[in-house]
N, C-alpha and C positions, 0 to 999 in steps of 0.2 A: 504493500500500500504506500509506504514512504517513497519508494523509487518511482511509483506511478505518479505520485503528487509532484515529485521533482521534475519528471518528464513533462507533465502538464504545465507546470510553471514555466519551464523553458520554452514551451511552444506557444505560450500566451502572447498575443499581439503586443508589440512595443511601439511607442510613439515614433512615427517616421516624419522627420523634418521635411523630406522631399514631398511626400504625399500631402502633408499639412499645407505646405507652401503652394503646391499645385491646386489644392482645393480652395484656398483663399483667392487665388487668381481666378479660378473657375467661377467662384461666387460673384466676383466683381464683373466678370463677363456676362453672367446671367442678369445682374442688375442693369447693365447698360442696354439690355434688350427692352426694358420698359420705356426709357426715353426714345429708343429706336422705334418702338411701336407707336409712341405718341407722334413722332414725325411722320411715320408711315400713314397712320390714320389722319393726321392733321392735314397732310397734302391731298388726301382723297376727298375731303369735304369741301363745301363752298366757303368762300372767304368769310362769310358772316358767322361761321361755326368753328373756325380754326382754333381759337384759344380754348374754347370749351372742350374740344376734342383732346388738346394737349393736357388740360387740367384733369380730365377724367382718368387719364393714365397716371399722372403725377400724384393725385390724391391717394391712389392705391398704395403708393410707396409709404406714405405717412400712416395711413390707417392700418394696413396689414402688418407693418413692422411692429407696432405697439401690441396689437392683439396676438401676434405670433409669439412674442416673448411672454406675454401674460399667460395665455392658455392654449393657443393654437398648436404649438409644437407638442405640448403634452398630450393633447387630445388626438393628434395625428399619429404620433409615434410611440406613445406610452403603450404598455401592455396591459390590457384589461379584458377585452373580448374581441370577437371577430368583426364587430360593427363599429366600435369606437374605442379609443385608447385613453389612458390616464396614468400619469406618474406624478405624485405629489411633489417629489423633489424637483421636477422640471417646471412646476408652476412658478412663473416669473424667474426661472433659472436660479432660484435663491440657494439651492444646495448643490449646484454643479461645480465640481472642481476644475481649475484651469487646465489641468493636464489629464482629466478623466476621459478615457477613450470611449468612442462610440463602440458598442459591443461588437466584437468580431473584426474590428478594423483598426487601422493604425493612425487615425486622426482623432482629435478631441471632439467631445460632444458639442462644444461651442461651434466648431467648424462645420459639423454636419447640420447643426441647427440653422446657422446663417445661410448655408447653401440652400437648404430647403425653404428658408424664408423667401429667397428670391423667386422660387417657383410659385410660392403662395401669392407673392405680389403681382406677378404678371398675369396669373390666370384670370382673376376678375377684370383686370384691365383689358384683356382680350374681348370680353363681352361688350365693352363700351362702343366698339365700332359698329355694332348692330343697331345701336340706339341713337346714332348721331342726329343732331339738329333739334331734339325735342324733349329731353329729360331735364328736370330740375337738378341743379348741382347738389343741393342739400339732400334730395331724395336718392340720388345716385350714391352719395357718400354713405348714407345709412344702408343702402342696399349692399354696398361692398362689405360693410361690417357684418351684416346678417348672412350674406351669401358665403363668406369665408367660414363662418361658424357652422351654418346649417348644411352647406353643400360641400365645399372644398375639403374641409377637415375630415369628415367621415369618409369621403371617397379616397382621399390620400391614404387613410388608414387601411381601407379595404385592399388597396393596390400595393402599397409599400410597407405597411406595418407588418412586423414579424408574425403577428397573429391575425392579420386581416384575412377575411374569407377568400378574397380573390388571390392573394399571395399564396395562401395554403393550397388553394385549388391548382395553382400552377399557371395562372394567367401571366403571360410575359408582357411587361411594359417597362422598357429600359429607362425611359426618361419622361414619360407623361402623355402618351397617345390617348389613354383613357382618362387619367387623373387630371390632365391639363386641357387637352384640345377637345376631346369629345365632351368633357365636362363643361368647358366654356362655350362650345358651339351649341350644345343642347340647351344650356342655360340661357344663351342669347335668344334662341328660338322660343323658349318658354316666355321670356319677358316681352318680346315684340308681339307675340300673339295676344298679350294682355293689353299693352299700351297702344297698339294700333299703328297706323301708317303715318308718315310725314304728310304735311299739307303739300299737295301737288304731286304726290307719288304717281308715277306713270304719265304725268301730264307736263310738269315743268322739267327743264334740263337740270340735272344734278351732277354735272361733270366735276372731276377733281380740279381744284383751283391751282395746284402746284405739283406737277409731276416730278420736277427735280427734288422736292421735299419727300415725295413718295420713294424715289430711288435712294435718297440718303437714308431714310428710315429702313428700307429693305436691306441696304448694305450693313447698317448697324445690327439689324436682326441676324443676318447671316453670320457676321463676325461674332456676336455674343453667343450664338447658338452652339458654337464649338464648346464653350464652357457648360452650357445647358446639357449637351449630350455626352461629350467625353467625360465631363466631371461626374456624371452620375454613376460611374463605376467606383468612385471614391478613391482613386489611385490608379496606377497603371503597372502593377507588379507582374501581371500575366499577359499583357498585350491587348486585353479586351477594350480598354479605353482607347487605344490607338486604332483598333478596328472601327470603333464607333466614330472616331474623328474622320477617318478615311471615308466611311460610308455616308457620313453627313455631307461631305463635299460632293461625293459622286451622285447621290440621290437628288440633291438640290440642283445640280447642273442638269441632270436628266429631266427633272420636272420642268425646269425653266424652258428647255428646248422643246419638250413635248407640248407645253401650254402654247408656246409661240407657233408651233406647227399647226395645232388645232385652230388657233386664232386665224392664221393665214388662210387655211382651207375654208373655215366657216365664215370669216368676215373680210378676208382679203387684205389684211395688213398685219405687220408685226408691231405691236405697241409696247411702249415702255411700261405701261400699267400691267400689261400681260406678262412681261418679263419679271417684274417685281412680284406679282401675284403668284406666278408659277414657281419662283424660287421659294416663297413662303410655303406653298403647298408641298413642295418637296421636303422642306425642313420639318413640317408637321408630320408627314407620313413616315419619315425615317426615324422620328423620335422614339416610337415604341419598338421599332424593329431592328435598328441599326446594330445592336449587339448580338443579334441572333442570325443575321443573314450575311452572305458573302458580298464582296463588292459588285459582282455580277447581279446578285439578287437585289442589291441596293439600286442598281440602274433600273431594274424592272419595277421596283417599288416606286421610284421617283417618276418614271415615265407613265405608269398607270395612274398615279395620283395627279400628275400634271393634266392629263386629258380628262380624267373624271371630275376634278375640281373645276376646270374650265367650263365643262358642261353643266356642272351643278350650280354655278353662280346665276345662271339664267332661270333656275326653278322659281325664284321669288316672283318673277313676272307671270309665270304660268299659274302658280298657286296663290298669288296675291298677298304674301307676307313681305313686309318691308324690312329686309336685312340690309341696312344702309351701306355697309362696307364689306359685305360678303363674309361675315364671320361664320355663318352656317355652311356656306358653300366651300370654304377653304378649311376652316378648323374642324368642324364636326365631320364633314365628309372625308377630309384628309386624314383625320385621326382614326376614323372607322376603317378606311382602306389600309393604312399602315398597320393597324392592330390585327386586322383579319389576314393580311398577307403573310404574317408570321406563320400562320397555319399552313402555308404553302411553301415558303422559302426558308424556314428555319433549318440550319445545317446541322445543329447539334454540336458544333465546335466552338461556339462563342460563349455567351453568358449562361447558356443552359444546354443540357444534353438532349433536350426535347427536339424532335425533328418534325418538319412539315410534310405535306403530302408528296412533295417532289424529292424528298430525301429519306434515308434510312429505310424503314419498312413500309413507307408510303401510307402511314396511318393518318386518319382524320382526327385523332384524339386531341392534338394541340389546337386544331381548328375549332373544335367544339368548345374548348376552354376559352379560346379568344372570343367566340360568339357570346359566351356567358358573361364575360367581363364587359364587353362592348354594350350588350343589351341592358345590363343592370345599371351601368353608369349613365347611359343615355336616358333611360326611363326615369331614374331617380332625379337627375339634374333637371330634366325638362319639367317634371311635375313640381319639384320643390321650388325651382326658380319662378315658375308661373305663380305658385301660391304666394311666394314672397312679394312678387311684383303686384299681385292683386291686393294683398293686404296694405301695402304702402300706397297704392293708388286710391284705395278707399278711405285711407286715413289722412295722410299729409298730401296726397296727390303726386303722381309721378311726372306729369307733363307740364311744361310751360304753357301759357295761353297761346291761342292761335296767332294773335297779333305779335306776340314776342317771338314766336317761331318764324313768322314771315319776315319781320324786321331784322331778326338776327339774335341768336341766343347768346353770343359773346357780349353784346351790349346789355342785354336783359339780365344775365346771370353774373357777369364779371365786371361790368362797367368799363370795358376795354374793347379795343379792336386790334386785330393782328397787324394791320397795315395802316399807316397814316398817309392818306391821299391828299391832305390839305395843301401840301406844297407841290402837288403834281400838275397844277393848272397853269403852266407857263405859256409864253407866246401870246398871240392875239386873244385866244380864249381866256387866258389868265388875266390879261389886261382888262378885257371887257368885264370880267367878273369883279375885278377890283373897283372899276368905275361904278358898276351897279351897286356894289356894297357901300361905297362912299355916298352915292346919291340917296340910298335908303337911310343911311345914318343921318344925313342932313334933314331929311323929312321928319325923322323922329325927333330931332333936336328942335325943329321948328314947332 
């Protein structure tokens, strides 16, 4: 017994400075994705909604950070039962030692906590794109707090908690296809079904006001996503994190090219918005699957997601739901595709020994597990998010007034505008405007 104890002590994980440093960098990369998302969404809306779109992402950083430290981390990753976790020592992190390791790994609990905090921050921010132009900022802020507590935290426990039911079932989700993207996409659908369409939906032009801003945001998302994905292995001692890094790049490139090809065939042009959206679709789809598939499989995952998401964004016009910035079409659909394709392309040589239909004994077992995880998260998030939106709408009200929406939510909710055009009237028109203003001023004085 004594020798066995000595052996176990020798094999216990020890703090790794390399892995700890890597995870701190990965955490910072994930954080930069939220400002990147803000720019991506901000460029896609009309001028009058730009600041509101930026703020809907930035406020998530503030709200989720505090709630995650207070109780979110404990509920998501504590061990209690298969539906929700709890660890009293992690409440407010008041009893966590500075060098206390995350169980089974070589990084401190603090590092794992802050890495997962960045996931929790961006997930409700993803929902905001579906609600552009029409939601009260105060109502949105309260929704973020409630949604984190009621929806995100339980789902994260199901998928990643050591005693979560999906984790124990064997559902593979490397970095958030179900817990982040299906969760946010289904949540967005639930909310927009409650709050209704924008004024002028299907009638007024609602084109992106700044495609350069969209491309900047997409670039920041692509850059930060390497931390999001590769960091989720919590180190790189066995090469799985490196595989995920490679697959993230490969799938994203394939999805961007596939979206552009679909767009050219369907609409006759290669657009910058299509390139940006295709890249995001690929990033979404490889997020759950990149640790389980080969680079060739990643190409297939990306290409399939690029075409499927490009087709899915048009469903809102067919079915009449107003998903302003295609959160449902890209994140929900992309998350579903990436999660289910694990059941076909899993090689058994990455994060898990489970194989898909195209490998090993060609079993459908993993595919059915993926269906179970996808279906449960989609249904729960859709229903719970709709209920939260309904309750908020019936109490404090979710939407701004129609006049405020038409005139611009930036001015109504934030008393600011993204661009100052007051000095843009130069030349003859500007001179005429100055003369007219001076004449009106003299009339008032008289």
